[in-house]
N, C-alpha and C positions, 0 to 999 in steps of 0.2 A: 874340026869341031870335036868337042869332048863326047865321050861315051856317057850318056846320062843314065844308063841303066842302074849304076851302083851309087849315084850321088843322091844322098838323102838330105833333103832340106827341112826335115821335121824339126819342130821346135824342141829345144832342150827344156825338160820339165824341171823347174826349181821348186822343191817342197821344203817345208819346215816341219820336221817330225821329231818328237821327243828331245827338243833342244838342239837338234842337228839340222844343218842345211844339206839337202841332197840335190845334186845336179845330175839328172839322168839323161843320157844321150842314147838315141836309138842307134844300134850298130849299122854301118852301111851294108847294103845287100850286095851279094856276089863279090865281096872283096876278101882276098886272102891275107892281106897285110895292111894294117893301118895303125895310126897313133892318135890318141886323144890326149890333149894337154889342157890343164887349167892354170891360168896365170893370174897373178894378183897385182893390182895397181896399174898406174899409167906407164910405169917402167917395164911392165910385162915380166914380172919375176915368176918363173915357173915354180909352182908349189906341188903339183901332182900331175902324173902322166901314166898312161897305160899304152903299151905297145903290144900288138897282137900279130903273130905270124902263124904259119901252118904248124910249127912245132909247139909253140907255147905262148902264154900270156905273161907279159913282164910289167908288173905295176911298179912305179917308183913314186916316192914322196920325199920332198925336201924339207917338209915341216911336220911337226908332231900332230897337228890338228887336222890333217887331210889324209883320208884313206880311200882306197878304190875297191869297187865291187864290180865283177864282170859276170855276165850271163850270155847265152847265145844270142839274145835279142837286144841287150842294152849294156851300157857301161855307166857306172854311177861313181861320182866323186862325192864323198861324205866329209863335210867340214864339222868337226866336233869341238865342243867347249870353247865356242867363240866368245870373245870379249869385245869391248868397245874399240880397242886398238885394231881389230880386224875389219872394221867398217872400211869398205873400199869398192872399187870397180873390179869385178872378176871377169876375165876374158877366157873363153874356151875355144878350142879349135880342133878340127878333124883334118888329119893328113892321110891321104890314101896312096899306098905304094904299088901294090899288085892287085889285080892285073893292070897293065898300062892302060891309059896314060896316068902318070903321076898327077895327083891333084893336091895342090899346095894348101897350106893351112888357111881355112876360112874363119876369120875371127868374128866372134859374136860376144857382145858384152852384156853384163847384168850388174846392177849395183846392189850391194847387200848393206842394209842398215841393221845393226845388231843393237837391240835394246838390252842393256846390261842387266842381267838378273840380280847381280849383287846390289844394284841400286835399291831394288825393292826390299831385299833382305836387310841391307844395312839401314835403310830408312825405318823398317819395322823394328830392327834391333835398337836403333837410336831412340825411337819413340818409347820402347819398353824400358830402356835405361833411364830416360827422363821421367817416365811415370814412376819407376822404382825409386829414383832420388826424391821426387816430390812426396811419395808415400813415406819414405824414410824420414824426411824432414817433418812431415805432419805428425807421425808417430813419436818422433823425438820431442816435438813441441808439447804434445799431449802428456808425454811422460814427465817432462820438466815441470809443467803446470801442476800435475798431480803430486809430484815430489815436493814442490814448493808449498802447496796447500797442506800436505801432510806435515811438513816440517813446521810451518807456521802454527798449525793446529796443536802440535805437540808442545810448542813453546807456550802457547796460550794456556794449555791444560796444566803445564808445569807451574806457570806463574799463578794461575788461578788456584791451584791446589796449595800453593804456599800461602796465599792470602786467606783462604777460607779454612784451611785445616791447621793453621798455626795457632797453638794455644798460648804462645808466649806474648804475642803482641797485645791482644786484648787484656790479658792478665796483668801485663806490665803496666798498662795504663790504669787499671783498677788499683793495683798496688800503690802506684804513685799518688793516686787520688786519696787513698786511705791515709797515707802518711801525712799528707798536707792537712788533713782534718785534725789530727791529734796534736 
């Protein structure tokens, strides 16, 4: 039978803080050497691990978006800047080496769904672009209408000024009338 004194079955705490997922594992008690590993996907690709022995703590990460934090009581894997492509099943395991007996990796899974923040930003950006284009079109239409009205008004004014201010047209008619009488 296994020595149960250092086997911890406490649940892993998964938190979402400041845009980051944090997997926090309680460290096993009375264990001098252990490893904690975080895997991604059904193919169990190792993305983050932490190995602790008496001399030192050795964190390893195979991806840029995973970091480890370690304290005397817990180990935390932090997943940062996640995008939709990171939606997957994440499996974590604890492996205990010393003192004997060796306890193999106990796999526990959790599924992470990441709602992409860019969707919201790009949706907002797209709506502002559409609003901006509509406003530009409306302002352009108003400008064109005003320009056309001013142009037409100027043409009317010019043609009206020719009709009313011209001294030659009425006089010419008067002169012609006078010549026919004589």
